[in-house]
C-alpha positions as CSV (number, residue, x, y, z in Angstrom):
1,X,46.1,51.6,-23.8
2,X,44.4,48.2,-24.2
3,X,44.9,44.7,-22.9
4,X,44.7,43.4,-19.4
5,X,45.8,45.6,-16.5
6,X,49.5,45.5,-15.8
7,X,50.4,44.8,-12.1
8,X,53.2,47.2,-11.4
9,X,55.5,47.0,-8.4
10,X,56.1,49.9,-6.1
11,X,57.3,52.8,-8.3
12,X,61.0,53.6,-8.2
13,X,61.0,56.4,-10.8
14,X,58.6,59.0,-12.3
15,X,58.0,56.6,-15.2
16,X,56.8,53.9,-12.8
17,X,54.4,56.4,-11.2
18,X,52.9,57.3,-14.7
19,X,52.6,53.6,-15.5
20,X,50.7,52.9,-12.3
21,X,48.3,55.8,-12.9
22,X,47.6,54.6,-16.5
23,X,47.8,50.8,-16.1
24,X,47.9,49.6,-12.5
25,X,45.0,47.7,-10.9
26,X,42.4,50.4,-10.1
27,X,41.3,49.7,-6.5
28,X,44.8,48.7,-5.4
29,X,46.4,51.8,-6.9
30,X,43.6,54.0,-5.6
31,X,44.0,52.7,-2.0
32,X,47.8,52.6,-2.0
33,X,48.1,56.2,-3.3
34,X,45.4,57.4,-0.9
35,X,47.1,56.1,2.2
36,X,49.6,59.1,2.4
37,X,46.7,61.5,1.8
38,X,44.7,60.0,4.6
39,X,47.8,60.4,6.9
40,X,48.0,64.0,5.7
41,X,44.4,64.6,6.6
42,X,44.9,63.0,10.0
43,X,47.9,65.2,10.7
44,X,46.0,68.3,9.8
45,X,43.1,67.3,12.1
46,X,45.6,66.6,14.9
47,X,47.0,70.2,14.5
48,X,43.5,71.6,14.8
49,X,42.6,69.5,17.9
50,X,46.0,70.2,19.6
51,X,45.8,73.9,19.0
52,X,42.2,74.0,20.4
53,X,43.4,72.1,23.4
54,X,46.3,74.4,24.1
55,X,44.3,77.6,23.4
56,X,41.6,76.4,25.7
57,X,44.1,76.5,28.6
58,X,44.4,80.2,28.1
59,X,40.7,80.7,29.1
60,X,37.3,81.0,27.6
61,X,37.8,84.4,26.0
62,X,40.9,83.1,24.1
63,X,39.0,80.0,22.9
64,X,36.1,82.2,21.9
65,X,38.4,84.4,19.9
66,X,40.0,81.6,18.0
67,X,36.6,80.0,17.4
68,X,35.5,83.2,15.6
69,X,38.5,82.9,13.3
70,X,38.4,79.1,12.8
71,X,35.7,79.0,10.0
72,X,37.6,81.5,7.9
73,X,40.8,79.6,8.4
74,X,39.0,76.4,7.4
75,X,37.5,78.1,4.3
76,X,41.0,79.2,3.2
77,X,42.4,75.7,3.7
78,X,39.5,74.1,1.8
79,X,40.0,76.5,-1.1
80,X,43.8,76.3,-1.2
81,X,44.1,72.5,-0.8
82,X,40.9,70.9,-2.1
83,X,39.5,73.5,-4.4
84,X,42.2,75.5,-6.2
85,X,44.6,72.7,-5.3
86,X,42.3,70.3,-7.1
87,X,42.4,72.6,-10.2
88,X,46.2,72.5,-10.1
89,X,46.4,68.7,-9.7
90,X,43.8,68.2,-12.4
91,X,45.7,70.4,-14.9
92,X,49.1,68.9,-14.2
93,X,47.7,65.3,-14.4
94,X,45.9,65.9,-17.7
95,X,49.1,67.5,-19.2
96,X,51.2,64.5,-18.1
97,X,48.7,62.0,-19.3
98,X,48.9,63.6,-22.7
99,X,52.7,63.6,-22.6
100,X,52.9,67.4,-22.5
101,X,55.8,67.7,-20.2
102,X,56.6,71.4,-20.9
103,X,53.0,72.3,-20.2
104,X,53.0,70.4,-16.9
105,X,56.1,72.3,-15.8
106,X,54.6,75.6,-16.9
107,X,51.5,74.8,-15.0
108,X,53.5,74.3,-11.9
109,X,55.0,77.8,-12.2
110,X,51.6,79.3,-12.9
111,X,50.2,77.5,-9.8
112,X,52.9,79.4,-7.7
113,X,51.8,82.7,-9.2
114,X,48.2,82.0,-8.4
115,X,49.0,81.1,-4.9
116,X,50.9,84.3,-4.3
117,X,48.1,86.4,-5.7
118,X,45.3,84.6,-3.8
119,X,47.3,84.5,-0.6
120,X,47.9,88.2,-0.7
121,X,44.2,88.7,-1.5
122,X,43.2,86.7,1.6
123,X,45.6,88.8,3.8
124,X,44.2,92.1,2.5
125,X,40.6,91.0,2.7
126,X,40.8,89.8,6.3
127,X,42.8,92.8,7.5
128,X,40.2,95.1,6.0
129,X,37.0,93.2,6.7
130,X,38.0,90.9,9.5
131,X,36.9,93.2,12.4
132,X,33.4,93.7,11.0
133,X,33.1,90.0,10.1
134,X,34.0,88.8,13.6
135,X,31.5,91.3,15.1
136,X,28.9,89.9,12.8
137,X,29.7,86.4,14.1
138,X,29.2,87.6,17.7
139,X,32.6,88.8,18.7
140,X,32.8,91.7,21.2
141,X,35.3,93.1,23.7
142,X,37.8,90.5,24.9
143,X,36.7,87.8,22.4
144,X,37.0,90.3,19.5
145,X,40.4,91.5,20.7
146,X,41.6,87.9,20.9
147,X,40.2,87.1,17.5
148,X,42.0,90.0,15.9
149,X,45.3,89.3,17.7
150,X,45.3,85.7,16.4
151,X,43.8,86.5,12.9
152,X,46.2,89.3,12.0
153,X,49.2,87.0,12.4
154,X,47.6,83.9,10.8
155,X,46.3,85.8,7.7
156,X,49.4,87.8,7.6
157,X,51.0,84.5,6.5
158,X,48.2,83.5,4.2
159,X,50.6,83.4,1.2
160,X,52.5,80.5,2.8
161,X,49.3,78.6,3.3
162,X,48.4,78.9,-0.3
163,X,51.9,78.3,-1.5
164,X,52.4,75.1,0.5
165,X,49.1,73.7,-0.6
166,X,49.7,74.6,-4.2
167,X,53.1,73.0,-4.3
168,X,51.6,69.9,-2.6
169,X,48.9,69.8,-5.3
170,X,51.6,70.0,-8.1
171,X,53.2,66.9,-6.6
172,X,49.9,65.1,-6.2
173,X,48.9,65.9,-9.8
174,X,52.1,64.1,-10.8
175,X,51.2,61.0,-8.8
176,X,53.5,61.8,-5.8
177,X,51.2,61.5,-2.8
178,X,53.9,60.4,-0.5
179,X,56.1,63.6,-0.3
180,X,53.3,66.0,0.7
181,X,52.0,63.5,3.3
182,X,55.5,63.0,4.9
183,X,56.2,66.7,5.1
184,X,52.8,67.4,6.6
185,X,53.0,64.6,9.2
186,X,56.5,65.5,10.2
187,X,55.6,69.2,10.4
188,X,52.5,68.4,12.5
189,X,54.6,66.5,15.0
190,X,57.1,69.4,15.3
191,X,54.3,72.0,15.5
192,X,52.4,70.1,18.3
193,X,55.7,70.0,20.3
194,X,56.6,73.6,19.7
195,X,53.2,75.3,20.1
196,X,53.0,75.0,23.9
197,X,56.5,76.4,24.2
198,X,55.5,79.5,22.2
199,X,52.1,79.8,23.9
200,X,53.0,79.2,27.5
201,X,56.8,79.8,27.5
202,X,59.5,77.6,29.0
203,X,62.6,78.7,31.0
204,X,64.0,82.0,29.5
205,X,61.4,81.8,26.7
206,X,58.4,84.0,27.5
207,X,54.9,82.8,26.7
208,X,53.2,84.7,23.9
209,X,49.7,83.4,24.4
210,X,47.6,83.6,21.2
211,X,50.4,85.2,19.3
212,X,52.5,82.1,20.0
213,X,49.7,79.8,18.6
214,X,49.4,81.9,15.5
215,X,53.2,82.1,15.0
216,X,53.5,78.3,15.3
217,X,50.9,77.8,12.6
218,X,52.5,80.3,10.2
219,X,56.0,78.8,10.9
220,X,54.6,75.3,10.0
221,X,53.4,76.6,6.6
222,X,56.7,78.4,5.9
223,X,58.7,75.3,6.7
224,X,56.3,73.3,4.4
225,X,56.9,75.7,1.6
226,X,60.6,75.4,1.9
227,X,60.6,71.6,1.9
228,X,58.0,71.1,-0.9
229,X,59.7,73.9,-3.0
230,X,63.0,72.1,-2.7
231,X,61.5,68.8,-3.8
232,X,59.8,70.4,-6.9
233,X,62.9,72.4,-7.8
234,X,65.1,69.3,-7.7
235,X,62.9,67.7,-10.4
236,X,62.9,64.4,-8.5
237,X,59.3,63.8,-9.6
238,X,57.5,64.0,-13.0
239,X,57.3,67.8,-12.7
240,X,60.0,70.3,-11.9
241,X,59.5,74.0,-11.1
242,X,60.9,76.2,-13.9
243,X,60.0,80.0,-14.1
244,X,58.5,80.9,-17.5
245,X,56.6,83.7,-19.1
246,X,53.0,84.0,-17.7
247,X,50.4,82.7,-20.2
248,X,46.6,83.0,-19.9
249,X,46.3,79.5,-21.5
250,X,48.1,78.0,-18.5
251,X,46.2,80.1,-16.0
252,X,42.9,79.1,-17.5
253,X,43.8,75.4,-17.4
254,X,44.0,75.7,-13.6
255,X,41.3,78.4,-13.0
256,X,38.6,76.7,-15.1
257,X,38.6,74.0,-12.4
258,X,39.9,76.0,-9.4
259,X,37.4,78.9,-9.5
260,X,34.3,76.8,-9.6
261,X,35.8,74.5,-7.0
262,X,36.3,77.4,-4.7
263,X,32.7,78.4,-5.2
264,X,31.7,74.8,-4.5
265,X,33.6,74.9,-1.2
266,X,31.8,78.1,-0.2
267,X,28.4,76.7,-1.2
268,X,29.1,73.5,0.9
269,X,29.5,75.8,3.9
270,X,26.4,77.8,2.8
271,X,24.3,74.6,2.8
272,X,25.1,73.9,6.5
273,X,24.7,77.6,7.3
274,X,21.1,77.7,5.8
275,X,20.1,74.7,7.9
276,X,21.6,76.2,11.0
277,X,19.5,79.3,10.5
278,X,16.3,77.3,10.4
279,X,17.4,75.1,13.4
280,X,18.3,78.2,15.4
281,X,14.7,79.2,15.7
282,X,14.2,76.3,18.1
283,X,16.7,77.5,20.6
284,X,20.2,76.9,21.9
285,X,19.7,73.2,22.7
286,X,18.6,72.6,19.1
287,X,21.6,74.5,17.7
288,X,24.0,72.5,20.0
289,X,22.4,69.2,19.0
290,X,22.5,70.0,15.3
291,X,26.0,71.4,15.6
292,X,27.2,68.0,16.9
293,X,25.7,66.4,13.8
294,X,27.0,69.0,11.4
295,X,30.5,68.6,12.9
296,X,30.5,64.9,11.9
297,X,29.1,65.8,8.5
298,X,32.0,68.2,8.0
299,X,34.4,65.4,9.0
300,X,33.3,63.4,6.0
301,X,34.8,66.0,3.6
302,X,38.5,65.6,4.7
303,X,38.0,61.8,5.0
304,X,36.9,61.8,1.3
305,X,39.7,64.2,0.4
306,X,42.2,61.5,1.3
307,X,40.7,59.5,-1.5
308,X,39.7,62.4,-3.7
309,X,43.2,63.8,-4.2
310,X,44.2,60.5,-5.7
311,X,41.0,60.4,-7.9
312,X,42.0,63.8,-9.3
313,X,45.4,62.5,-10.4
314,X,44.2,59.1,-11.7
315,X,41.1,60.4,-13.5
316,X,42.9,63.4,-14.9
317,X,45.9,61.4,-16.2
318,X,43.7,58.8,-17.9
319,X,41.4,61.5,-19.4
320,X,44.5,63.2,-20.7
321,X,45.7,60.0,-22.2
322,X,42.4,59.3,-23.9
323,X,41.6,56.3,-21.7
324,X,38.0,57.2,-21.0
325,X,36.8,53.7,-20.1
326,X,39.5,53.3,-17.5
327,X,38.8,56.9,-16.2
328,X,35.1,55.9,-15.9
329,X,35.9,52.8,-13.9
330,X,38.3,54.8,-11.6
331,X,35.5,57.4,-10.9
332,X,32.9,54.7,-10.0
333,X,35.4,52.7,-7.9
334,X,36.3,55.8,-5.9
335,X,32.7,56.9,-5.6
336,X,31.4,53.6,-4.4
337,X,34.3,53.1,-2.0
338,X,33.7,56.5,-0.4
339,X,30.0,55.8,-0.2
340,X,30.7,52.6,1.7
341,X,33.1,54.3,4.2
342,X,30.8,57.3,4.8
343,X,27.7,55.1,4.8
344,X,29.3,52.9,7.5
345,X,30.0,55.9,9.7
346,X,26.5,57.2,9.2
347,X,25.0,53.8,10.0
348,X,27.1,53.4,13.2
349,X,25.9,56.8,14.6
350,X,22.4,56.1,13.5
351,X,22.4,53.0,15.6
352,X,24.6,54.3,18.5
353,X,24.5,58.1,18.3
354,X,26.0,58.4,21.8
355,X,29.4,57.2,20.5
356,X,29.8,60.6,18.8
357,X,27.4,62.9,20.6
358,X,28.5,61.7,24.0
359,X,32.0,63.1,23.4
360,X,30.6,66.7,23.3
361,X,27.8,66.9,25.8
362,X,25.9,65.3,28.7
363,X,22.9,67.5,28.4
364,X,19.9,65.2,28.0
365,X,18.0,67.6,25.7
366,X,21.0,68.2,23.4
367,X,21.7,64.5,23.3
368,X,18.1,63.8,22.3
369,X,18.2,66.3,19.5
370,X,21.6,65.0,18.2
371,X,20.2,61.4,18.4
372,X,17.1,62.4,16.4
373,X,19.4,64.0,13.7
374,X,21.6,60.9,13.4
375,X,18.6,58.6,13.3
376,X,17.2,60.5,10.3
377,X,20.3,61.9,8.5
378,X,23.0,59.3,9.4
379,X,22.1,56.8,6.7
380,X,22.3,59.5,4.0
381,X,26.0,60.0,4.7
382,X,26.6,57.3,2.0
383,X,25.3,59.7,-0.6
384,X,27.5,62.5,0.8
385,X,30.5,60.3,0.4
386,X,29.5,59.3,-3.1
387,X,28.9,62.9,-4.2
388,X,32.1,64.3,-2.8
389,X,34.2,61.5,-4.3
390,X,32.6,62.0,-7.8
391,X,33.2,65.8,-7.3
392,X,36.9,65.1,-7.2
393,X,36.6,62.9,-10.3
394,X,34.9,65.8,-12.1
395,X,37.9,67.9,-11.1
396,X,40.1,65.3,-12.8
397,X,38.1,65.7,-16.0
398,X,38.4,69.5,-15.9
399,X,34.6,69.9,-16.2
400,X,33.0,71.8,-13.3
401,X,29.6,73.0,-14.4
402,X,27.8,69.9,-13.1
403,X,29.3,70.0,-9.6
404,X,28.1,73.6,-9.4
405,X,24.6,72.5,-10.3
406,X,24.7,69.7,-7.7
407,X,25.7,71.8,-4.7
408,X,23.3,74.6,-5.8
409,X,20.5,72.1,-6.0
410,X,21.4,70.9,-2.4
411,X,21.0,74.5,-1.1
412,X,17.7,75.0,-2.9
413,X,16.3,71.8,-1.6
414,X,17.3,72.8,2.0
415,X,15.9,76.3,1.7
416,X,12.6,75.3,0.1
417,X,12.2,72.1,2.1
418,X,12.9,73.7,5.5
419,X,10.5,76.5,4.7
420,X,7.8,74.0,3.9
421,X,8.6,71.8,6.8
422,X,8.4,74.6,9.4
423,X,5.9,77.0,8.0
424,X,3.5,74.9,5.9
425,X,3.5,71.6,7.8
426,X,4.9,72.5,11.2
427,X,7.0,69.3,11.3
428,X,9.5,70.7,13.8
429,X,13.2,69.6,14.0
430,X,12.4,66.1,12.7
431,X,11.1,67.7,9.5
432,X,14.3,69.8,9.2
433,X,16.5,66.8,9.6
434,X,14.5,64.9,7.0
435,X,15.0,67.7,4.6
436,X,18.8,67.5,5.3
437,X,18.7,63.8,4.5
438,X,16.8,64.3,1.3
439,X,19.3,67.0,0.2
440,X,22.2,64.7,0.8
441,X,20.5,61.8,-1.2
442,X,19.8,64.3,-4.0
443,X,23.4,65.6,-3.9
444,X,24.9,62.1,-4.4
445,X,22.3,61.0,-6.9
446,X,22.9,64.0,-9.1
447,X,26.6,63.5,-9.1
448,X,26.1,59.8,-10.2
449,X,23.9,60.9,-13.0
450,X,26.4,63.6,-14.0
451,X,29.3,61.1,-14.2
452,X,27.2,58.7,-16.2
453,X,26.3,61.5,-18.7
454,X,29.9,62.8,-18.9
455,X,31.5,59.6,-20.0
456,X,28.6,58.7,-22.3
457,X,28.9,62.0,-24.1
458,X,32.7,61.8,-24.2
459,X,32.6,58.3,-25.8
460,X,30.2,59.7,-28.4
461,X,32.5,62.7,-29.2
462,X,35.7,60.6,-29.4
463,X,34.2,57.4,-30.8
């Protein structure tokens, strides 16, 4: 479409939503649609914090058991919501942008099938390999028993985690950010209220300990599946859920983005893991100090996801409609906004690291190491925000080769740089943290180059 942007009022129908994605003021539309996603991220973070608080009251061994399981739960959530979920949103958005309504509805059904298969796969994998994995992570005796008690129930319901996040991604791909956010926030409030009742008991209701915590989490996802499924089945948005014959063409539309995105999520975790391995040589205090920094680095990802889920829908819809110039502006607007937000966070902790580090420790040595990390790596958070936002824009385009190159380059820089810093130049922790900063800057810069190249090539192909 051409001409000046059309200022569209709050959408009252699916048609209004499509018009906003294709014609609305870019920054205003991006921010307005992202508000529900940010609320969703906040609700999910509240669930994690509340669960940790309640489980902590059961004792150190219970908390240790859940801590062993937590990274695997987070990986599943990242894959089902941001990775494969991004593939679903991207495919639906591109189909709607090209006015392929039947394909969009077929993609919704195929998203459900993928969720069922991958959810069952996670259940089987954790039941078989979980005990060995938790031992590898340091679990033994009581902590291992608690981990398995919690894990078997949570991953027994993995299908519901995948299904809820997939249905939410279908809605987000159609431009409906509000419904998934409302259901998530409402569910979080209910779960936070119910969890202590199941964990500790009340009146005639006996406390179930860790089993209660796990049951509360699975029940939350089951309820989310029911509510989101009802919304999609009603056809109240641009896409309704209609069973159809399975087609490899529709599977591939989702998987060509979703599979690389799942690998991207795994490699993001690998980058932090590689750095942790080098830092661990310097002892427990170094691990604790870097861990405080890495925790804030991880927090940037869900913050950007609040914006990124909207970028997938907006970029995908406009690419599908052939509006490459508008898609390019959306990608850069989102990228620069995320860079500003994450850069501001990094600058604050670089100037006053105790604002974050002081919440986790009072040990002078650990605080000193965390402070050193933030002084060096904090300013580079702007490039992490830029890279992650442009990653979601790439999901919208359906092209995932460049994101894989970006995250692989980050890991290679960390591995090679940390080896040189410690073995060739003996630079100590400061050298490792400097390598981390260089890797983040390279990560964001490579994404920027990739977006510039993509739209330049697409204009050449279509022009």
